[in-house]
C-alpha positions as a printed NumPy array, in Angstrom:
array([[ -6.338, -42.266, -56.007],
       [ -7.551, -39.457, -53.757],
       [ -5.565, -37.331, -51.317],
       [ -7.115, -35.548, -48.353],
       [ -5.319, -32.303, -47.505],
       [ -6.254, -30.938, -44.079],
       [ -5.579, -27.547, -42.499],
       [ -7.219, -25.119, -40.098],
       [ -7.216, -22.474, -42.841],
       [ -6.189, -21.924, -46.443],
       [ -2.441, -21.987, -45.796],
       [ -2.436, -25.631, -46.866],
       [ -2.994, -24.435, -50.424],
       [  0.779, -23.849, -50.483],
       [  1.175, -27.611, -50.109],
       [ -1.682, -28.399, -52.481],
       [ -0.047, -26.489, -55.34 ],
       [  3.125, -28.571, -54.955],
       [  1.057, -31.771, -54.879],
       [ -0.506, -30.732, -58.174],
       [  2.911, -30.278, -59.75 ],
       [  4.086, -33.757, -58.75 ],
       [  0.778, -35.658, -58.92 ],
       [ -1.551, -33.779, -61.274],
       [ -3.839, -36.771, -61.869],
       [ -4.636, -37.402, -58.212],
       [ -7.972, -36.243, -56.875],
       [ -7.698, -33.66 , -54.067],
       [-10.119, -33.209, -51.178],
       [ -9.138, -30.039, -49.328],
       [-10.644, -29.882, -45.839],
       [-10.54 , -26.619, -43.886],
       [-11.404, -26.499, -40.186],
       [-12.046, -22.769, -40.352],
       [-14.652, -22.992, -37.575],
       [-11.734, -23.587, -35.189],
       [ -9.193, -21.209, -36.783],
       [ -6.633, -20.423, -35.432],
       [ -5.492, -23.657, -33.842],
       [ -2.89 , -21.837, -31.762],
       [ -5.644, -20.548, -29.47 ],
       [ -6.7  , -24.085, -28.472],
       [ -5.525, -26.194, -25.552],
       [ -3.738, -29.373, -26.57 ],
       [ -6.256, -31.925, -25.262],
       [ -9.259, -30.136, -26.764],
       [ -7.521, -29.67 , -30.111],
       [ -6.431, -33.31 , -30.328],
       [ -9.994, -34.476, -29.561],
       [-11.444, -32.139, -32.178],
       [ -9.032, -33.147, -34.929],
       [ -9.328, -36.838, -34.086],
       [-13.112, -36.776, -34.464],
       [-13.102, -34.51 , -37.502],
       [-10.525, -36.504, -39.429],
       [-12.189, -39.804, -38.557],
       [-15.386, -38.463, -40.12 ],
       [-13.588, -37.11 , -43.215],
       [-11.762, -40.395, -43.752],
       [-14.975, -42.397, -43.358],
       [-16.921, -40.205, -45.802],
       [-14.313, -39.656, -48.497],
       [-12.155, -42.799, -48.27 ],
       [ -8.85 , -41.098, -49.157],
       [ -5.811, -43.209, -49.966],
       [ -3.475, -40.762, -48.235],
       [ -3.839, -37.809, -45.854],
       [ -1.611, -34.726, -45.752],
       [ -1.834, -32.696, -42.538],
       [ -0.859, -29.333, -44.033],
       [ -0.527, -27.548, -40.694],
       [  2.489, -27.423, -38.396],
       [  0.488, -26.938, -35.192],
       [ -1.8  , -29.861, -36.024],
       [  1.032, -32.138, -37.113],
       [  3.057, -31.647, -33.944],
       [  0.061, -32.926, -31.958],
       [ -2.123, -35.317, -33.914],
       [  0.102, -37.507, -36.112],
       [  0.787, -40.246, -33.513],
       [ -2.948, -40.481, -32.758],
       [ -3.918, -40.717, -36.412],
       [ -1.299, -43.315, -37.241],
       [ -2.459, -45.479, -34.353],
       [ -6.122, -45.357, -35.463],
       [ -5.968, -45.591, -39.25 ],
       [ -4.154, -47.833, -41.707],
       [ -3.756, -45.274, -44.492],
       [ -0.518, -43.256, -44.651],
       [ -0.265, -39.755, -43.184],
       [  2.171, -37.034, -44.2  ],
       [  2.758, -34.309, -41.641],
       [  4.094, -30.776, -41.818],
       [  6.781, -30.045, -39.253],
       [  9.329, -27.232, -39.012],
       [ 12.121, -27.776, -41.557],
       [ 14.852, -27.506, -38.935],
       [ 16.999, -30.35 , -40.247],
       [ 17.366, -28.954, -43.796],
       [ 17.861, -25.458, -42.387],
       [ 20.779, -26.688, -40.269],
       [ 22.321, -28.12 , -43.42 ],
       [ 21.913, -24.899, -45.411],
       [ 23.132, -22.237, -43.01 ],
       [ 26.579, -20.752, -43.517],
       [ 26.507, -18.43 , -40.516],
       [ 25.045, -20.872, -37.972],
       [ 22.143, -18.515, -37.27 ],
       [ 18.671, -19.958, -38.042],
       [ 15.249, -18.57 , -37.217],
       [ 12.001, -20.54 , -37.199],
       [  9.027, -18.32 , -38.013],
       [  6.007, -20.204, -36.701],
       [  2.794, -19.771, -34.736],
       [  2.815, -19.69 , -30.918],
       [  1.296, -23.182, -30.894],
       [  4.14 , -24.656, -32.931],
       [  6.82 , -22.82 , -30.958],
       [  5.682, -24.183, -27.613],
       [  5.473, -27.833, -28.69 ],
       [  8.017, -30.314, -27.357],
       [  8.073, -31.788, -30.872],
       [  9.668, -28.606, -32.221],
       [ 12.288, -28.475, -29.488],
       [ 13.058, -32.154, -29.993],
       [ 13.784, -31.443, -33.667],
       [ 16.317, -28.828, -32.58 ],
       [ 17.914, -31.251, -30.127],
       [ 18.15 , -33.962, -32.763],
       [ 19.217, -32.025, -35.849],
       [ 20.458, -28.543, -34.931],
       [ 22.678, -28.723, -31.862],
       [ 25.634, -27.162, -33.703],
       [ 23.769, -24.044, -34.8  ],
       [ 21.813, -21.3  , -33.045],
       [ 18.059, -21.695, -33.577],
       [ 15.734, -18.857, -32.687],
       [ 12.013, -19.644, -32.369],
       [  9.539, -16.874, -33.202],
       [  5.821, -17.36 , -32.6  ],
       [  4.062, -14.769, -34.742],
       [  0.556, -14.032, -33.507],
       [ -0.907, -12.191, -36.51 ],
       [  0.737, -13.477, -39.675],
       [ -1.523, -16.459, -40.418],
       [ -4.665, -14.329, -40.449],
       [ -2.857, -11.639, -42.451],
       [ -1.766, -14.231, -45.007],
       [ -5.391, -15.299, -45.486],
       [ -6.415, -11.667, -45.963],
       [ -3.568, -11.132, -48.429],
       [ -4.588, -14.195, -50.456],
       [ -8.129, -12.796, -50.662],
       [ -6.723,  -9.481, -51.97 ],
       [ -7.623,  -7.623, -48.822],
       [ -5.308,  -4.848, -47.54 ],
       [ -2.67 ,  -5.789, -44.997],
       [ -0.598,  -3.513, -42.792],
       [  3.038,  -3.93 , -43.812],
       [  4.184,  -2.22 , -40.621],
       [  2.669,  -5.117, -38.655],
       [  4.301,  -7.664, -40.949],
       [  7.671,  -5.945, -40.5  ],
       [  7.148,  -6.033, -36.739],
       [  6.253,  -9.741, -36.787],
       [  9.287, -10.833, -38.811],
       [ 11.799,  -8.495, -37.139],
       [ 12.763, -10.981, -34.374],
       [ 13.909, -13.427, -37.064],
       [ 16.904, -11.258, -37.854],
       [ 19.762, -11.679, -35.426],
       [ 23.182, -10.074, -35.902],
       [ 25.375, -11.558, -33.191],
       [ 29.167, -11.734, -32.954],
       [ 29.455, -10.805, -36.613],
       [ 27.122, -13.612, -37.756],
       [ 23.743, -12.755, -39.214],
       [ 20.702, -14.956, -39.59 ],
       [ 20.838, -16.453, -43.077],
       [ 17.987, -19.042, -43.029],
       [ 14.4  , -18.478, -41.89 ],
       [ 12.176, -21.556, -41.727],
       [  8.583, -20.877, -42.722],
       [  6.961, -23.103, -40.107],
       [  3.361, -22.286, -40.965],
       [  1.831, -23.212, -44.313],
       [  0.231, -19.759, -44.561],
       [  3.544, -17.943, -44.607],
       [  4.789, -18.86 , -48.111],
       [  1.986, -16.724, -49.536],
       [  3.562, -13.691, -47.857],
       [  7.15 , -14.535, -48.715],
       [  7.506, -11.832, -51.389],
       [  6.383,  -9.279, -48.818],
       [  8.833, -10.75 , -46.306],
       [ 11.684, -10.399, -48.817],
       [ 10.865,  -6.779, -49.461],
       [ 10.59 ,  -5.869, -45.781],
       [ 13.555,  -7.907, -44.514],
       [ 16.588,  -5.933, -43.266],
       [ 18.898,  -8.231, -45.275],
       [ 18.506, -11.166, -47.686],
       [ 17.955, -14.617, -46.196],
       [ 16.95 , -18.065, -47.449],
       [ 13.216, -18.384, -46.711],
       [ 12.797, -22.142, -46.373],
       [  9.393, -23.419, -47.529],
       [  8.87 , -27.156, -46.826],
       [  5.883, -27.559, -49.195],
       [  7.854, -29.215, -51.995],
       [  9.433, -31.714, -49.588],
       [  5.992, -32.55 , -48.198],
       [  4.668, -33.171, -51.706],
       [  7.652, -35.395, -52.532],
       [  6.995, -37.456, -49.416],
       [  3.335, -37.789, -50.365],
       [  4.293, -38.902, -53.869],
       [  6.651, -41.529, -52.432],
       [  3.957, -42.906, -50.134],
       [  1.382, -42.818, -52.922],
       [  3.608, -45.125, -54.933],
       [  1.913, -46.788, -57.876],
       [ -1.621, -46.438, -56.584],
       [ -4.244, -46.255, -59.32 ],
       [ -4.753, -42.773, -60.681],
       [ -8.099, -41.113, -61.289],
       [ -9.24 , -41.447, -64.891],
       [-12.882, -40.343, -64.692],
       [-13.083, -36.742, -65.817],
       [-16.287, -36.18 , -63.842],
       [-14.629, -36.594, -60.457],
       [-13.895, -33.089, -59.19 ],
       [-11.432, -31.759, -56.672],
       [-13.411, -30.268, -53.807],
       [-12.977, -28.01 , -50.781],
       [-14.867, -28.568, -47.522],
       [-15.198, -25.919, -44.803],
       [-16.354, -26.831, -41.307],
       [-18.159, -23.481, -40.997],
       [-20.229, -24.12 , -44.12 ],
       [-20.075, -22.718, -47.645],
       [-17.505, -19.895, -47.823],
       [-18.18 , -16.427, -49.178],
       [-17.773, -15.542, -52.837],
       [-14.195, -14.167, -52.584],
       [-13.042, -17.408, -50.979],
       [-14.832, -19.485, -53.614],
       [-13.096, -17.505, -56.349],
       [ -9.721, -18.073, -54.719],
       [-10.352, -21.805, -54.412],
       [-11.516, -22.005, -58.015],
       [ -8.106, -20.662, -58.989],
       [ -6.629, -23.716, -57.282],
       [ -9.028, -26.006, -59.138],
       [-11.291, -26.619, -56.141],
       [-15.066, -26.594, -56.086],
       [-17.052, -25.865, -52.908]])
C-alpha cells in the first residue's frame, strides 16, 4: 500500500514521521508544491484550481491508496473537491480546535496558524461547532512557516521575530491565562522547542500530527502492505530537484529525491 503525503512545503514531514511510527511498512510518496509556497499568498479560486490539477496528476502517476493533505490551508479549501473527484480516501489537516476545547482548564485557547487558515470559514465553523464555551483567539503568523523550514535546514533564525510572532497567543484576561495553543500549521511542530523556551508561561502546544496518522491508519485498514524491498519512499518537488541541504534533510526522513 502506498500513501501520498502532500504539502506546500516540508512542514508535512511532521505528519510523515507519525505515519512511519504507526505504519512503518507503507510506502510514502511525499509531494511538495514548493513552486507555490506559501499557499497563504494565493487567492482561493486560483489555489483550488492549482491543487486540483496537481493532485489529479500525482494520483494518476503514482496510484496511491490513500492521500494525506498535510497542510491546514490546503485542507480547509480542497478536501470537498478532492472527495467529489476521486474514490480513494483523503485525510485532511484542520485546526485541532475540538480537542483543544476539551483540554483547556482556563477556557483560553489560541490557534497559531497562517493567515490563510485564519481567514477561512472552515476554521470559524470549527469554533462555532466545538468551542462556543471557551475563548478562542486566532493568530495568523506571517513568517513562522518559512522560518521553520530554515530551522529544519539548520539555517539561523531570529528568535526575536519568533517571540514577536507567538506573543499574541498569550492572553491573560480576568485572571485566566491561555493554557492551550493549537499548532495549526504542520511546519510549527518543528519549532515547538523554541516556542517553549520563548513563551512567557508554559502552555500545552497541541500538535495534531499523531491524530492525523491514526485517522490514516484507520482508513488504510487491512490494505496489503509493501513487501518488495526495492520500492523506495520518494519526495517530489514541483520546482525540480532540491538543493543538497534539502536532500540531506529528506534522507534523514527516509526519502529519496
